[in-house]
C-alpha positions in Angstrom: -6.3 3.4 -11.5 -3.1 2.0 -12.9 -4.9 1.2 -16.2 -6.0 4.8 -16.5 -2.5 6.1 -16.1 -1.2 3.6 -18.6 -3.8 4.8 -21.1 -2.6 8.3 -20.5 1.0 7.2 -21.0 0.1 5.3 -24.2 -1.7 8.4 -25.5 1.4 10.5 -24.9 3.5 8.0 -26.8 1.0 7.9 -29.7 1.1 11.7 -29.9 4.9 11.4 -29.9 5.2 13.8 -27.0 8.7 13.6 -25.5 8.5 12.9 -21.8 11.5 12.9 -19.5 11.6 11.3 -16.1 10.9 14.6 -14.3 7.8 15.1 -16.6 6.5 11.7 -15.6 7.0 12.4 -11.9 5.0 15.6 -12.3 2.2 13.9 -14.3 2.0 11.0 -11.9 1.8 13.3 -8.9 -0.9 15.3 -10.5 -2.8 12.1 -11.5 -2.6 10.8 -7.9 -3.8 14.1 -6.5 -6.7 14.3 -8.9 -7.7 10.8 -7.7 -7.5 11.9 -4.0 -4.4 9.8 -3.2 -1.7 11.0 -0.8 1.8 11.4 -2.1 4.8 10.6 0.1 7.0 13.7 0.1 9.7 12.3 2.3 11.8 9.2 2.8 9.3 7.7 5.3 9.7 6.4 8.8 10.5 2.7 8.1 14.1 1.7 7.6 15.1 -0.7 4.8 16.0 -3.4 7.3 12.7 -3.2 9.1 10.7 -3.2 5.8 12.8 -6.3 4.6 12.1 -8.1 7.9 8.4 -7.4 7.6 8.3 -8.6 4.0 10.2 -11.8 4.9 7.8 -12.6 7.7 4.8 -12.1 5.4 6.4 -14.2 2.7 7.0 -17.0 5.3 3.3 -16.9 6.2 2.4 -17.1 2.5 4.8 -19.9 1.8 3.5 -22.0 4.7 -0.1 -21.5 3.5 0.9 -22.5 0.0 2.6 -25.6 1.2 -0.3 -26.4 3.4 -2.5 -26.4 0.3 -0.1 -28.7 -1.5 0.0 -31.2 1.4 -1.2 -34.8 0.8 -4.1 -34.3 3.2 -5.4 -31.5 1.0 -5.1 -33.7 -2.1 -6.9 -36.5 -0.4 -9.7 -34.1 0.6 -10.1 -33.0 -3.1 -10.2 -36.6 -4.2 -13.0 -37.3 -1.7 -15.0 -34.3 -2.9 -14.6 -35.3 -6.5 -15.7 -38.9 -5.8 -18.7 -37.7 -3.9 -19.7 -35.3 -6.7 -19.3 -38.1 -9.2 -21.6 -40.4 -7.1 -24.2 -37.6 -6.9 -24.1 -37.1 -10.7 -24.4 -40.9 -11.3 -27.6 -41.1 -9.3 
């Protein structure tokens, strides 16, 4: 969907149609409605602090998972798989 909106935006630029921020807001809202997406019309219910806390927790999970994949045990496992695959291809 993002690609479609960018194609529209590029078309506007190629046609040299001046667009102000308010114009883009209206076009984007219309585009989202056309594609059956809900539009947030208020500030929402989640505070900045709560959203930041949630984002930080999710990042910590991601970071731990990434470090787990970089762990020596994981590297050794890859070496074993590669050696096994080489032995199979030599046979």
